[in-house]
N, C-alpha and C positions, 0 to 999 in steps of 0.2 A: 598432681598439682599441689604445691604447698601454699597454705594460707599464711600470709605474712601478717603479723600483728603490728599495726601502725598506731602510734599513740604519742602524745607529748611527754608521757612519763616513761621512765626506763622499765624494762621487764620486771625488775625487782620491786618496783613501786606499784605496779598494776594490781588492782584488787578484784576486778570483775571482768569477765570475758564472756561475750555472748556471740556465738556463731550459729544462729538458728537458721535452719533450712539453707545451709551453705554448700550442700553437695559433698560433704566430707564422707569418705568411706573408711578412714583410718585416723586414729589420733596422732599418728606419726606425720600426718599432713599439716599439723599446726606447728609451724616453724617456731623454735625456741620455747615450746611449751614447758619443758623441764626447767627453764630458767625463771619461770614465773613463781618463784618460791613464796611470795606473799599473797598469791591469788586466794581470794576467799570464796568466790562464786564462779562456777563454770557451767554455762548453759549451752548444751549441744543438741537441743531438741530438734527433732525432725531432720535428721541427716540420714546417712546410710551406713553408720558405724556398726560393725559386726563383732568387735572385740574390745574389751577395756584394757588398754595398754598405755604406757608412757606417762603414768600419773604418779609414779613412786615418789618423786621429789616435791610434790605439792602438799607437804605436811600441814600447811595452814589452811587448806581448803575446807570450808564449812558446808557448802552447798554444791551438789553435783546433780545436774539434770541431763540425763541421757535418754529421756523419753522419746518415743516414736523413732526408734532405730531398729537394727536387726540383731540385737544382742541376745545370744542364746545362753551364755554362762556368766555368772557373777564371779569375776576374778579381777586381779590387778588392783585391789583396793587396800592391800596391807599397809602401804605407806601413808594412808590418809587418816592419821591419828586424830585429827580435829573434826572430821566429817560428822555433821549433825543431821543433814538432810540428803537423802538419796532417792532420786526419782528415776525409776526404771519402768515406768508405765508404758504400755503399748510397744512391747518388744516381743521376742519369741521365747521368753523364759518358760521353762516347764518345771524347774526345780529351784529351790532356794539354797544357795551355798555361797561360800567365799566371803562371809561376813564376820568371821570369828575375831578378826583384828580391829574391826570398826566398833570399838567399845563406847564411843561417845554418840553413837547414832540415836537421834530422838524421833525422827520422822522417816518412815520407810514406805515408799509408794511403789507398789508392784501391780497396780490395777491393769486389767486388760492384757493379760499374758495367758499362758496355758498351764498355770500352776494348779496341781491337784493335791499336793501334800504340803503341809506346813511344818513338817519335821525339821527342816533346815533352820527354822527360827530358833531352835534350841541352842544353837551355837552362840546366841546372844544372851543366854541366861546368865544370871549371877547377880550378886548384890551391887555390882558396879554398873549394871545395865541401866541405860537412860531412856530406853525406848518408850515413847508415850503415844505414838500415833502410827497405825498401820492401815494402809489402803489396799485391799485385796479385791475390789469390785471387778466383776467381769472375768473371773477365772473359772476353773473347773473343779472347785472344792465340792465334793459330793458327800463325804462321810462326816458325821458329827464328831467322831473321835479325833478328827484332825484338829478340832478346836482345842483339844487338850494341850497342844503345843504352845498355846498362848498363856497357859497357867503360870509360867515362870517369870512373868513380867510384872513386877510390883508397881511400876509407874505407868503402865499402859492405861490410858484414859479414853482413847478413841480408836475404834475399830470399824472400818467400813467393809462390809461384805456385799452390800446391795445399794442401789440408788433408791432414794425415797420415792421417786416417781415411777418405780418399776423398771424393768429391762436391766440389762447388764448385771443381773444377779448371779451368784454362784448357785449351783444346783441345791446345796443344803438349805438355801433360803426358802425353798418350797416345802421343807419338812415341817411337820407340826412341832411347835414348841422349840424351834431352833434357837430363838432369842434367849430363852430361859437357860438352855444348855451353854450358850456363849457366856452369859453372865456368871453361871456357876463355875465354869472353867477358869475365867479370869479372876474370880474371887478366891479360888483355891490356893 
């Protein structure tokens, strides 16, 4: 079933699209999505989407929320040159990949997935990296040496590995002095 976009504005003028809990299982179900070239915000939270596709022409997109879906791989983002916020929380992610072309990314939310390695974040390294915020709560990060992957981000100012009230922590949060190791890695 295709979801028709109804609006008083033409597709080229539309700036925000929210299809939350709409029963989507594919981005191809959004009729005329590729024509929304001025779209700035796309919120597809709580659907049944399994793959990131059909976004290549959304070069002006700044914020993409695909949280609470079934996404297993980060892919299909290469055309999103303006993307600053990517929310892939509560999916089925086990690895971090497919971010090398998203150089303007400032906020990356990967909380409540199955991630155990942060090595894939290295693809965002460089003097042009703008990454400031990373949310990794509720994953499976066990080894302190994984934190070394965060050392290449000069602008990183906020990292979430645990909830302040407890629960949803990564296993490393139980290790003695893990906070000190995190601060050392980021300062390196």
